[in-house]
N, C-alpha and C positions, 0 to 999 in steps of 0.2 A: 504494500500500500504506500509506503514511503517513497518508493521508486516512482510510482505514478504521480505523486505530488511533485517530485523533483522535475519530472518530465513536463508536467503541466506548467510549472513555473517558467521553465526554459521556453516552452512553446508560447506562453503568454507574452514574454518579452519580444520574441520574434514576430508574433502576430501583431502586437502593438506597433512594431516598426514597419508593418505592411507586407510581411511575407505571406503570400497566399497559401502555400503548402502548410505552413504552421497554423494559419487560421483554420484551414480545413481539418487538420489533425486535432487541434484543440477543440474544434466543434464536435468532432467524433467523441473525444474524451468527455466533454460536457454532456453529450446526449446519452452516453453509457454510464456516467457517474464515476468514471475513473479519475482519481486525483482529488476527489471531493464529492459533493452531492450532485445528483443529476440536475441539470439546468437546461431545459429545452429552449427557453427564451434566449439564453446566451449562445447555445448551440446554433440556433437559427441565425442569430446576428452574425456569427462567425462564418457560417456557410454562405450567407449572402455576401459578406465582405470578400470571401475567396472567389465566389462566382462573379462578382463585379470586376474582378481582375482577370477573368477568363479561365478560372480553375474549373475544369469540366466536372470533376467529381463533386466539387463544392456545390455546383448548381444542380446536377442531376441526383446524385445520391443523397447529399446532405439535406437539402431543402425538402425533398420528398420524404426522407426518413423522419425528419422533424415533424412534418405535417401528419404523416401516418401515425406516428407515436402518440400525438395529441388526440387523434380521432379514435384510437383504440382504447383510450382510458375511460 
C-alpha cells in the first residue's frame, strides 16, 4: 500500500506539470482506489486532462470507465 502512495505522489507531480501519461495513470489509480481512497471525480478530471492533450486511452478508456463506474452504483 505504501508503494502505491509513493507512486501516486510521483504521478501527481508529473500530472500537475502537464504530463498526459501521468495524468492518465493517476486517473486509473484514483478510479481503482490505489494510493488512497477511490475518487471518481478526480479520476474523470485527470482522464479528461490527458484526453485534451491527445492521450487516446485517456479519452476512450478513462472517461468511459469513469462514467460506467458511476452508472453501476
